LUMKOLLO-782865 format. One record per atom (N, C-alpha, C, O): residue in one letter; x, y, z. Coordinates in steps of 0.2 Angstrom, whole numbers, plus 5000, padded with zeros to 4 digits. Layout:
AXYZ;...
This chain:
M488752294564;M488652294571;M489352304575;M489852274573;K489352344580;K489952354584;K489852314590;K489352294593;S490452284592;S490552234597;S491052264602;S491452304601;K490952244609;K491352274614;K491752214616;K491552164618;L492452224616;L492952174618;L493252194625;L493652244625;E493152154630;E493452174636;E494052134637;E494052074639;Y494652174636;Y495252144637;Y495452144645;Y495452194648;I495652084647;I495752074654;I496452044656;I496652004652;W496752074661;W497452054662;W497552054669;W497152084673;L498152034671;L498352034678;L498952084679;L499352084675;D498852124684;D499352184685;D499952154688;D500052094689;G500452204690;G501052184693;G501152194700;G501652194703;Y500552204704;Y500652224711;Y500852164715;Y500652104713;Q501252174720;Q501452114724;Q501252134731;Q501252194733;P501152084735;P501252014734;P500651974730;P500651914728;T500052014729;T499451984726;T499352034720;T499152094721;Q499251994714;Q499052034708;Q498352044708;Q497952004711;S498152094704;S497452114704;S497252114696;S497652114692;L496552104695;L496352104688;L496252174686;L496052224690;R496452184679;R496252254676;R495952234669;R495952174667;S495552284667;S495252274660;S495052344657;S495052394660;K495052334651;K494752394647;K494452374640;K494552314638;T494052414638;T493552394632;T493852424626;T494052484625;Q493852374621;Q493952394614;Q493352384610;Q493052334610;V493152434606;V492552434601;V492752414594;V493152444591;R492452364592;R492652334585;R492052334580;R491452324583;D492152344574;D491652334569;D491652264566;D492152234565;N491052234565;N490952174561;N491452114564;N491752084561;F491352114571;F491752064574;F491451994574;F490851994576;G491751944573;G491451874572;G491451834578;G491151774578;G491851854583;G491851814590;G492351764591;G492351724595;T492851764586;T493451714587;T494051754590;T494151814590;L494451704593;L495051734596;L495551754591;L495951804592;E495551724585;E495951744580;E495851824577;E496351854575;E495251844578;E495051914576;E495251964582;E495252024580;C495551944588;C495651984593;C496452014592;C496851974592;P496552074591;P497152094590;P497552104596;P497352114601;M498252104595;M498652124601;M498452194603;M498252234598;W498552214609;W498352284611;W498952304616;W499352264618;S498952364618;S499452384623;S499052424629;S498552444628;F499452434634;F499252474640;F499852514643;F500352494642;D499652554648;D500152594651;D500352554657;D500052554663;G500952514657;G501152474662;G501452514668;G501452484673;S501552584667;S501852614673;S501252634678;S501352644684;S500652624676;S500052624680;S499852564684;S499352564688;T500152504682;T499952444685;T500552404688;T500552344689;Q501152444689;Q501752414692;Q502052364687;Q502352314690;Q502052374681;Q502252334676;Q502752364671;Q503052334667;A502952424672;A503452464668;A503552534671;A503252554676;E504152564669;E504352624671;E503952674666;E503852664661;G503852734669;G503552794665;G503852814659;G503552834654;N504552804658;N504952824652;N504952764647;N505252774642;D504652714649;D504652654644;D504052614646;D504152554648;S503452644645;S502852614649;S502452564645;S501952534648;D502552554638;D502052514635;D502152434636;D502752414636;C501652404638;C501652334638;C501052304634;C500652344632;L501152244631;L500752214626;L500252164630;L500352134635;L499652164627;L499152114629;L499052064623;L498752084618;K499152004625;K499151944620;K498451914621;K498451874626;P497951914617;P497351874618;P497451794618;P497851774614;V497251764623;V497351694624;V496651654625;V496651594624;A496151684626;A495451654627;A494951704626;A495051754628;I494351684624;I493851724623;I493151694625;I493051634623;Y492751734628;Y492051704630;Y491551754629;Y491751814629;P490951734627;P490451784627;P490251824633;P490351794639;D490151884633;D490051924639;D489251934640;D488951974637;P488951894644;P488151894644;P487951954648;P487351964648;D488351994651;D488152044655;D488152114651;D487952164654;R488352114645;R488352174641;R488152154634;R488252094632;A487852194630;A487552184624;A488152184619;A488652224619;N488152134614;N488652124609;N489352134612;N489752174609;A489452084617;A490152094620;A490452024621;A490151974621;Y491152034623;Y491551974624;Y492051984629;Y492252044630;L492251934633;L492751934638;L493351904635;L493351854633;V493951944635;V494551924631;V495051914637;V495351964639;M495251854639;M495851844643;M496451854640;M496551824634;T496951894643;T497551904639;T498151884644;T498151884650;E498751874641;E499351874644;E499751944643;E499651974638;V500151964648;V500552024647;V501252004645;V501551964647;L501452044639;L502052034636;L502452104637;L502152154637;N503152094637;N503552154636;N503452184629;N503152154625;A503752244628;A503652274622;A504052234616;A503852244610;D504452194618;D504852154613;D504452084612;D504752044608;G503952074615;G503552014614;G503651954618;G503351904618;T504151964623;T504351914628;T503851914634;T503551974635;P503751864637;P503251864643;P503551914648;P504051914650;H503051954651;H503251994657;H503351954663;H503051894663;V503751974667;V503951944673;V503251924678;V503251874682;S502751964677;S502151954680;S501651904677;S501151884680;N501851874671;N501451824667;N501551754670;N501951724667;G501151734674;G501151664677;G500951614672;G501151554672;R500451634668;R500251584663;R500751554658;R500751504656;A501251604657;A501751584652;A502251534655;A502651504652;T502251524662;T502651474665;T502451404665;T502751364668;I501851394663;I501451324663;I501751284658;I501751294652;D502051224660;D502351174656;D501751114655;D501851064658;D501351134651;D500751084650;D500551084642;D499951094641;D500951084638;D500751094631;D500351044628;D499951054623;D500350974631;D499950924629;D499250924632;D498850884631;E499150964637;E498550974641;E498350904645;E497850884645;D498950874647;D498850804650;D498550814657;D498250774660;F498750874660;F498550894667;F497850924667;F497650964663;W497450894672;W496750924673;W496750954680;W497050924684;F496351004680;F496351044687;F495651064688;F495251084684;G495451054695;G494851084697;G495051124703;G495351104708;F494851194703;F494951244708;F494351254712;F493751274709;E494351244719;E493851264723;E493951334726;E494251344731;Q493651384723;Q493751454725;Q493251474730;Q492651494729;E493551484736;E493251514742;E493351594742;E493851614740;Y492851624745;Y492951704746;Y492451724750;Y491951694752;F492551784753;F492051824757;F491751874752;F492051914749;L491051884752;L490751944751;L490952004756;L491051984762;W491052064754;W491252114758;W490952174757;W490852204752;D490552204763;D490252264763;D490752324763;D491052324769;I490752364758;I491352414759;I491152474763;I491552514765;K490452474766;K490252524770;K490452504777;K490652544781;T490352444779;T490452424786;T491152394787;T491452374792;N491452374781;N492152334781;N492052274784;N492552254788;L491552234783;L491352174786;L490952134781;L490652164776;P490952064781;P490552024777;P489752044779;P489652054784;P489352034774;P488652034775;P488451984780;P488751924780;G488051994785;G487851954790;G488251964797;G488051934802;F488752004797;F489152024802;F488852094805;F488852144801;P488552094811;P488352164814;P488852214815;P489452194817;P488752274814;P489252324815;P489552314823;P489152314827;G490252314823;G490552314829;G490552244833;G490752244839;G490252194829;G490252134833;G490252074828;G490552084822;Y490052014830;Y490051954826;Y489451914826;Y489051924831;P489251884821;P488651834821;P488751774826;P489351774829;G488351734826;G488451674830;G489051634827;G489151644821;P489251584831;P489851544829;P489751504822;P489151494821;Q490251494819;Q490151454812;Q489951384814;Q490051354819;G489551364809;G489251304809;G488551294805;G488551254801;P488151344807;P487451344803;P487551374796;P487051374792;Y488051404794;Y488151444788;Y488351394782;Y488151414776;Y488651344783;Y488851304778;Y488351264774;Y487851234777;C488251284767;C487751254763;C487051274766;C486551234766;S486951334769;S486351354772;S485851374768;S485951394762;V485251384770;V484651414767;V484251454772;V484251434778;G484051514770;G483651554775;G484051614777;G484651614777;A483651674777;A483951734778;A484351744785;A484751784785;Q484251694789;Q484651704796;Q485351674795;Q485751684799;N485451634790;N486151604789;N486451614782;N487051614782;A486051634777;A486351634770;A486351714768;A485751744768;F486851744767;F486951814766;F487251824759;F487751804758;G486851864755;G487151884748;G486951834743;G487351834738;R486451794744;R486351744739;R486151774732;R486351744727;E485851834732;E485751864725;E486351874721;E486351864715;V486851894724;V487551904721;V487751834718;V487951834712;I487751784722;I488051714720;I487651684714;I487851654710;E486951694714;E486551664709;E486651704703;E486651674697;D486651774703;D486851814697;D487551784694;D487551784688;H488051784698;H488651764696;H488651694693;H488951684687;M488351644696;M488351574693;M487951584686;M488251544681;D487451614685;D487051614679;D487551654673;D487551624668;L487851704675;L488351734670;L488951694668;L489051684662;C489151654673;C489751604671;C489451554666;C489851534662;L488951524668;L488651474663;L488451504657;L488651464652;E488251554656;E488051594650;E488651604646;E488651604640;A489251624649;A489851634646;A490151574644;A490651574640;G489951514646;G490251454643;G490751424648;G491151384646;L490851454654;L491351434658;L491151364661;L490551354662;N491651324663;N491451254666;N491351264673;N491751224677;L490951304675;L490751304683;L490451244685;L489851224682;E490651214690;E490351144692;E489951154698;E489651104700;G489951204701;G489451214707;G489651274711;G490151304710;I489151284716;I489251334721;I489051314728;I488651264728;N489251344733;N488951324740;N489151384745;N489651414744;G488651384750;G488851434755;G489451394759;G489451334760;E489851434762;E490451404766;E490351414773;E489751434775;V490851404777;V490751394784;V490651454788;V490351454794;A490851514786;A490751574789;A490151614786;A490051604780;A489851664790;A489351704787;A489651744782;A490151774783;G489351754776;G489551794770;G490051764766;G490351794762;Q490251694768;Q490751664764;Q490451614759;Q490051574761;W490751614753;W490451564748;W491051534744;W491551544745;E490851484739;E491351454735;E491051434729;E490451424728;F491451444723;F491251414717;F491851364715;F492351374717;Q491651314710;Q492151274708;Q492151274700;Q491651274697;V492851274698;V492951274691;V493351214689;V493851194692;F493251174684;F493651114681;F493751124674;F493351144670;S494351104672;S494551104665;S495151054664;S495551044668;K495051024658;K495650984655;K496151034652;K495951054647;G496751034655;G497251084653;G497351134658;G496851174660;A497951144660;A498051194666;A497951264664;A497651304668;K498151284658;K498051354656;K497351374655;K497051424657;K496951324652;K496251334652;K495851344659;K495451384660;A496151294663;A495851304670;A495951364673;A495551394677;G496551394672;G496751464675;G496351514671;G496151564675;D496251514665;D495851564661;D495151564664;D494951614665;E494851504665;E494151504667;E494051524674;E493551554676;T494551514678;T494551534685;T494651614686;T494251644689;W495051634682;W495151714682;W494551744679;W494351804681;I494251714674;I493651754671;I493051744676;I492651794676;A493051694679;A492451684684;A492651734690;A492151764692;R493251744692;R493351794697;R493151864694;R492851904698;Y493351874688;Y493151944685;Y492451954685;Y492152004687;L492051904683;L491351914683;L491051924690;L490551954691;L491351884695;L491151894702;L491251964704;L490851994708;D491851994703;D491952054705;D491552104702;D491252154706;R491352104696;R490952144692;R490252144694;R489852194695;T490052084696;T489352064698;T489252104705;T488752134706;A489752094709;A489652114716;A489652194716;A489252224721;E489952224711;E489852294711;E489152324711;E489052374714;R488752284707;R488052314707;R487652314713;R487152344714;Y487952274718;Y487652274725;Y488052314730;Y487852304736;G488452354728;G488852384732;G489352344737;G489552364742;L489552284734;L489952244738;L490652234734;L490652234728;A491152214738;A491752194735;A491852114736;A491452084740;I492352084733;I492552014735;I493252014738;I493652044736;N493251984744;N493851984748;N494151914747;N493851864749;Y494751914744;Y495051844743;Y495651834748;Y495951784747;E495651874753;E496151864758;E496051794761;E495451774763;P496651754763;P496551694766;P496251694773;P495951644775;K496351754777;K496051754783;K495851824785;K496151854789;P495351854782;P495151924782;P494851944789;P494852004790;L494651894793;L494351914799;L494851914805;L494651924811;G495451904803;G495951904808;G496251834810;G495751784811;K496851824810;K497151754811;K496951724819;K496951664820;E496851774823;E496751754830;E496051734832;E495851704837;L495551744827;L494851724828;L494651654826;L495051624821;D494151634829;D493951564828;D493451554822;D492951534822;W493751584816;W493351574810;W493851544804;W494451554804;N493551504800;N493851474795;N494151524790;N493851574789;G494751514787;G494951554782;G494651534775;G494251494774;S494951564770;S494751554763;S495251524759;S495851544759;G495151464756;G495651434752;G495451424744;G494951454742;M495851394740;M495751384733;M496051314732;M496451304729;H495651264735;H495951194735;H496051174728;H495651184723;A496651144726;A496851124719;A496851054719;A497251014721;N496351034715;N496250964713;N496550954706;N496450984702;F497050894706;F497350894700;F497550814698;F497450774702;S497650804692;S497850734689;S498150744683;S498050794679;N498550684681;N498850684674;N498650614672;N498350574675;G498850594666;G498750524663;G498850474667;G498450424669;P499450464670;P499650404674;P499150404681;P498950344683;M499050454684;M498550454689;M497850434688;M497550394692;R497650454682;R496950434680;R496950364677;R496350334678;E497450334675;E497350274670;E497750214673;E497550154672;D498350224677;D498750164678;D498550124684;D498650064684;G498150154689;G497850114694;G498450084699;G498450024701;D498950134700;D499550114704;D499650154710;D499750214709;E499550134716;E499550174722;E500250204723;E500350254726;S500750174720;S501450204721;S501550264717;S501950304719;I501150274712;I501150344709;I500950394713;I501250444713;F500450384717;F500150434721;F500650444727;F500750504729;T500950394730;T501450404735;T502050444733;T502250484736;K502350424727;K502850464724;K502750534723;K503150574725;I502150554721;I501950624720;I501950654727;I502250714728;C501550624732;C501550664738;C502150664741;C502350724744;E502650614741;E503250624744;E503650684741;E504050714744;E503650684734;E503950744731;E503750804733;E504150854733;F503050814734;F502750874736;F503050894743;F503250954744;G503150844747;G503450854754;G504150884754;G504450914758;K504550864748;K505250894747;K505250964744;K505750994744;N504650984742;N504651054739;N504151104742;N503751134738;I504151104749;I503651144752;I503751214750;I503251254748;D504351244750;D504451314748;D504251334741;D503951384740;R504351284736;R504151294729;R503451314729;R503151354726;H503051274733;H502251284733;H502051334737;H501651374735;I502251344743;I502051394747;I502151464745;I501851514746;S502751474741;S502951534738;S502451564733;S502451624732;V502051514730;V501551544725;V500851524727;V500351534723;Y500751504734;Y500051474736;Y499651534739;Y499151524742;G499951594739;G499551654741;G499851694747;G500151654752;A499851754747;A500151794752;A499651794758;A499051784758;N500051794764;N499751794771;N499351724772;N498951714776;N499651674769;N499351604770;N499551574776;N499251534779;D500051604779;D500251584786;D499751594791;D499651564796;H499251644790;H498751664794;H498151604794;H497751604799;R498151574788;R497651524787;R497951454789;R497551414792;L498551434787;L498851374788;L499151364795;L499751374795;T498751354800;T498951354806;T498951284810;T499151274815;G498651234806;G498551174809;G497851164812;G497651114814;L497451224812;L496751224814;L496351234808;L496551244803;H495651224810;H495151234805;H495251204798;H495251224793;E495451134799;E495451094793;E496051114789;E496051104783;T496651134792;T497251144788;T497851114792;T497851094798;Q498351104788;Q499051084791;Q499451144792;Q499351194788;S499951144796;S500351204797;S500751214791;S500951174787;I500851284790;I501251304784;I501951274783;I502151264777;D502251264789;D502951234788;D502951164789;D503551134789;Q502451124789;Q502451054789;Q502051024783;Q501751064779;F502150964782;F501850934776;F501650864778;F501950824781;S501050844776;S500750774777;S500250764772;S499950804768;Y500050694771;Y499550674766;Y499250614769;Y499550574773;G498650604767;G498250544769;G497550544766;G497350594763;V497250484766;V496650474763;V496050504767;V496050494773;S495750544764;S495150574767;S495350624772;S494850644776;D495950644773;D496150684778;D496150764776;D496550784773;R495650794779;R495550864777;R496050914781;R496050974780;G496350884786;G496850914790;G497550904787;G498050934790;A497650874782;A498250864778;A498450914773;A497950944771;S499050914771;S499250964766;S498950944759;S498650984755;I498950874758;I498650844752;I498250784754;I498350744758;R497550794752;R497050744753;R497050694748;R496950714742;I497050634749;I496950584744;I496150564744;I495950534749;P495750584739;P495050574740;P494950494740;P495250454737;I494450484744;I494250404745;I494050384738;I494150324737;G493750424734;G493550404727;G494150374723;G494050324719;T494750404724;T495350384720;T495550314723;T495650274718;V495450304729;V495650234732;V495150184729;V495350134727;E494450194730;E493950154728;E493950134721;E493750084719;D494150184717;D494250174710;D494850134708;D495050134702;G495150104712;G495750064711;G496450104710;G496850094706;W496450164714;W497050204713;W497050234706;W497550244703;K496450264704;K496450304698;K496050364700;K495450364702;G496350424698;G495950484700;G496450544701;G496950554698;R496250574707;R496550644708;R496850654715;R496750604719;L497250704716;L497450724722;L497150794724;L497050834719;E497150814730;E496850884732;E497450914736;E497550894742;D497750964733;D498151004738;D497751064741;D497451104738;R497751054748;R497251094752;R497651154754;R497351194758;R498251164753;R498651224755;R498451284752;R498651344754;T498251284746;T498251344741;T497751394744;T497151374746;A497951454745;A497451514748;A497051534742;A497151534736;S496551574745;S496051594740;S496251654735;S496051664730;N496851684737;N497051744733;N497651714729;N497951764726;A497751654728;A498351624724;A498151634717;A497551634715;D498651644713;D498551644705;D498551574703;D499051534703;P497951544700;P497951474698;P498451464693;P498651404692;Y498651504689;Y499251494684;Y499851474687;Y500151414686;K500051504692;K500651494696;K500551434700;K501051394701;V499951424703;V499851354707;V499951294702;V500251244704;A499651304696;A499651244691;A500351234689;A500551174689;A500751284688;A501451274686;A501851244691;A502251194689;A501751254697;A502151224703;A501951154703;A502351104704;I501251134703;I501051074704;I501251024698;I501450964699;I501251054692;I501551014686;I502250994687;I502450944685;K502651044689;K503351034689;K503550984694;K503950944693;T503250984700;T503350934705;T503150864703;T503450814705;T502550864700;T502250804698;T502650764693;T502850704693;K502950804688;K503350784683;K504050754686;K504250704684;E504250794691;E504950774694;E504850704698;E505250664698;A504250694701;A504050634705;A504050574700;A504250524702;L503850584694;L503750524690;L504250524684;L504150484680;A504750564685;A505350564680;A505650494680;A506150484676;
């Protein structure tokens, strides 16, 4: 039997990378990562190499069944240079989490986008729907737009074995969210990118695109933007029950604003304005249950005796979860060194 292996990678476009993929057909494939060979592609077509030396390598790092195609698999890969070293665009290779002590939960917000009207579904041509408010977690055709895409996507993610923890309608018309959780930063990034890939591909069938811009409707308009809130913890946060651990981490984050904002998504200044449940991009704050802070300390963490997680609310919807995780891990380790 022949199997289809969809090799998926991140290109070199700046400031925001895009997903790329191509299919390899294999005979007698058993479905394991070890059976996936290294592959190559034309890096000159993806902003990752020059035309006179264009070969880049694809190193398989995770594999999932592809429930949307017969006898098929989704293969997440890292991009390497021809000599086998990580490519400069390879954010996954920068993660320092070999013991998988860090756990991450990413809340991925996004807009469905009608490529004919260049607006989200639910937006009338040349105008706007009613003000935001009734769309969040809504039901009914007057407020929920594109649910068929979201339901198909959720089913595909679950069938693929991704640890998708939920979905919900967001505060603007045509805006939705899914959540991915994983123990281990690299795995969390892998599953978030595979979920994004499946979302893009699912939307294709409906003539829709996915808009991951943090403020696609214009920064001057009274509509919430899209984030990818990063929930994270490590062993001491989960086990020690020590408030000072959380204070040290938050204070260290406040000393490294540029490190984080530089990888938290392009055009994030349009979203992080101090309005719409955000802190200003050039300021830093933290607080218990404070959705207007840079970092929110969940009330559950406090009630559990200061055992649990933190939520960095600054991360934009178009950020690379690999690079986000790498920055969070680096700052957290420095705080607790």
